[in-house]
C-alpha positions as CSV (number, residue, x, y, z in Angstrom):
1,X,13.4,49.9,2.3
2,X,15.8,48.2,-0.1
3,X,16.7,45.6,2.5
4,X,12.9,44.9,3.1
5,X,12.4,44.4,-0.6
6,X,15.4,42.1,-0.8
7,X,14.2,40.1,2.2
8,X,10.6,39.9,0.7
9,X,12.0,38.6,-2.6
10,X,14.1,36.0,-0.8
11,X,11.1,34.7,1.0
12,X,8.5,34.9,-1.8
13,X,10.5,33.5,-4.6
14,X,11.0,30.1,-3.1
15,X,7.3,29.9,-2.2
16,X,6.3,30.8,-5.8
17,X,8.8,28.3,-7.2
18,X,7.4,25.6,-4.9
19,X,3.8,26.3,-5.9
20,X,4.8,26.2,-9.6
21,X,6.5,22.8,-9.1
22,X,3.5,21.4,-7.3
23,X,1.2,22.4,-10.1
24,X,3.3,20.6,-12.8
25,X,2.5,17.2,-14.3
26,X,4.9,14.5,-13.0
27,X,2.7,11.5,-13.4
28,X,-0.2,10.6,-15.7
29,X,-2.4,7.8,-16.9
30,X,-4.3,7.2,-20.1
31,X,-7.9,6.1,-20.4
32,X,-10.5,6.0,-23.1
33,X,-12.4,9.3,-23.5
34,X,-15.8,9.2,-21.8
35,X,-17.6,10.3,-25.0
36,X,-16.4,7.0,-26.6
37,X,-15.2,8.8,-29.8
38,X,-12.0,6.9,-30.2
39,X,-9.8,9.5,-28.5
40,X,-7.6,9.1,-25.5
41,X,-8.0,11.0,-22.2
42,X,-4.7,11.8,-20.4
43,X,-5.3,12.2,-16.7
44,X,-2.8,14.0,-14.5
45,X,-2.1,12.0,-11.3
46,X,0.1,11.9,-8.3
47,X,2.7,9.2,-7.6
48,X,0.0,6.7,-6.4
49,X,-2.0,7.3,-9.7
50,X,-4.8,9.3,-7.9
51,X,-6.2,12.0,-10.2
52,X,-4.9,15.5,-9.6
53,X,-7.8,17.8,-10.3
54,X,-5.8,20.9,-9.6
55,X,-4.1,20.7,-13.0
56,X,-5.5,23.2,-15.5
57,X,-4.0,24.9,-18.5
58,X,-2.0,24.0,-21.6
59,X,0.9,21.5,-21.4
60,X,3.3,20.2,-24.1
61,X,3.2,16.4,-24.7
62,X,5.0,14.3,-27.3
63,X,2.8,11.5,-28.6
64,X,4.6,8.9,-30.7
65,X,7.2,11.6,-31.7
66,X,4.7,14.4,-32.5
67,X,4.4,17.5,-30.3
68,X,0.9,18.2,-29.1
69,X,-0.4,21.0,-26.9
70,X,-3.0,19.4,-24.6
71,X,-5.5,21.6,-22.7
72,X,-6.0,20.2,-19.2
73,X,-9.3,21.0,-17.4
74,X,-9.4,19.7,-13.8
75,X,-6.7,17.2,-14.5
76,X,-8.0,15.8,-17.8
77,X,-7.0,16.4,-21.4
78,X,-8.3,14.8,-24.6
79,X,-6.0,14.0,-27.5
80,X,-6.7,15.6,-30.8
81,X,-6.6,12.5,-33.0
82,X,-8.7,9.4,-32.8
83,X,-7.2,5.9,-32.6
84,X,-8.0,4.1,-35.8
85,X,-6.7,0.6,-34.9
86,X,-4.8,-1.1,-32.1
87,X,-1.4,0.4,-31.7
88,X,1.4,1.3,-29.3
89,X,1.3,4.8,-28.0
90,X,4.3,6.4,-26.3
91,X,3.4,9.6,-24.4
92,X,6.0,11.9,-22.9
93,X,5.8,15.1,-21.0
94,X,8.8,17.3,-20.1
95,X,8.8,19.9,-17.3
96,X,11.3,21.4,-14.9
97,X,11.6,18.1,-12.9
98,X,12.6,16.2,-16.1
99,X,11.0,14.0,-18.6
100,X,8.1,11.6,-17.8
101,X,7.0,9.0,-20.3
102,X,4.8,5.9,-20.5
103,X,4.2,3.3,-23.2
104,X,0.7,2.0,-23.8
105,X,-0.7,-0.6,-26.1
106,X,-4.2,0.6,-27.0
107,X,-6.5,-2.2,-28.0
108,X,-9.4,-1.0,-30.2
109,X,-12.5,-3.2,-30.3
110,X,-16.2,-2.9,-30.8
111,X,-16.5,-1.9,-27.1
112,X,-14.1,1.0,-27.5
113,X,-10.5,1.6,-26.5
114,X,-8.6,-0.3,-23.8
115,X,-5.2,1.3,-23.1
116,X,-2.8,-1.2,-21.4
117,X,0.3,0.1,-19.8
118,X,3.4,-1.7,-20.9
119,X,6.1,-1.9,-18.2
120,X,9.6,-1.3,-19.3
121,X,11.0,-4.5,-17.8
122,X,8.8,-6.6,-20.2
123,X,10.7,-4.9,-23.1
124,X,13.9,-6.4,-21.7
125,X,12.6,-9.6,-20.1
126,X,10.7,-11.1,-23.1
127,X,13.7,-11.0,-25.6
128,X,16.1,-12.0,-22.8
129,X,14.0,-15.2,-22.0
130,X,13.8,-16.1,-25.7
131,X,17.6,-15.7,-26.1
132,X,18.2,-17.7,-22.9
133,X,16.1,-20.6,-24.1
134,X,17.9,-20.4,-27.5
135,X,21.2,-20.5,-25.7
136,X,20.3,-23.4,-23.5
137,X,18.8,-25.4,-26.3
138,X,21.1,-24.9,-29.3
139,X,18.6,-26.6,-31.7
140,X,16.1,-23.8,-31.0
141,X,18.5,-21.0,-32.1
142,X,16.9,-20.6,-35.5
143,X,13.4,-20.7,-34.1
144,X,14.3,-18.1,-31.5
145,X,15.8,-15.8,-34.1
146,X,12.6,-16.1,-36.2
147,X,10.4,-15.4,-33.1
148,X,12.5,-12.3,-32.3
149,X,12.3,-11.0,-35.8
150,X,8.5,-11.7,-35.8
151,X,8.2,-9.9,-32.5
152,X,10.1,-6.9,-33.8
153,X,8.0,-6.8,-37.0
154,X,4.8,-7.0,-35.1
155,X,5.9,-4.2,-32.7
156,X,7.1,-2.0,-35.5
157,X,3.8,-2.5,-37.5
158,X,1.9,-1.4,-34.4
159,X,3.9,1.8,-34.0
160,X,6.6,0.7,-31.6
161,X,10.0,1.6,-32.9
162,X,13.5,1.2,-31.3
163,X,13.5,4.9,-30.1
164,X,10.3,4.3,-28.1
165,X,11.6,1.1,-26.6
166,X,14.8,2.7,-25.5
167,X,13.0,5.8,-24.1
168,X,10.6,3.5,-22.2
169,X,13.4,1.6,-20.6
170,X,15.3,4.8,-19.7
171,X,12.2,6.3,-18.1
172,X,11.6,3.1,-16.2
173,X,15.2,3.0,-14.8
174,X,15.0,6.7,-13.9
175,X,11.8,6.1,-12.0
176,X,13.5,3.2,-10.1
177,X,16.4,5.4,-9.2
178,X,14.3,8.5,-8.3
179,X,11.7,6.7,-6.2
180,X,14.3,5.0,-4.0
């Protein structure tokens, strides 16, 4: 009898673990809430960004450094706070498979919210191109420095700090390594 229970445990435990891992959130996208109330909807997806409607329950997310418990119903959760003006929003979720984060620039207009995903390589590419142009044309060094400072001030005033930039780049590099 003891051997039967041991064998049963050895077979069922990996199946339960696999089912739990499949029900976790590994990818997500952000859209405007359908009610048009200034809140964001976080949609659980698969790797190809197709909605995963099997996700239901409460999950921990970090939105711009603040922890939030989001209640998912059929793969969709609504953030608690409304977006007052255009801003950068860094959303991160941590589960057993690791940390998953995305950076968005949310444009608020009269038509509503328009979240635009910011790819991590733009955070490296834009300053690198500005520095390369400044290096090639020495007379533009002062202009390049002023442009970089202006870019940093704009990003910071819209909610993008150095920690979010570094986390976005790290998540992007991790996704490159894991997907290959």
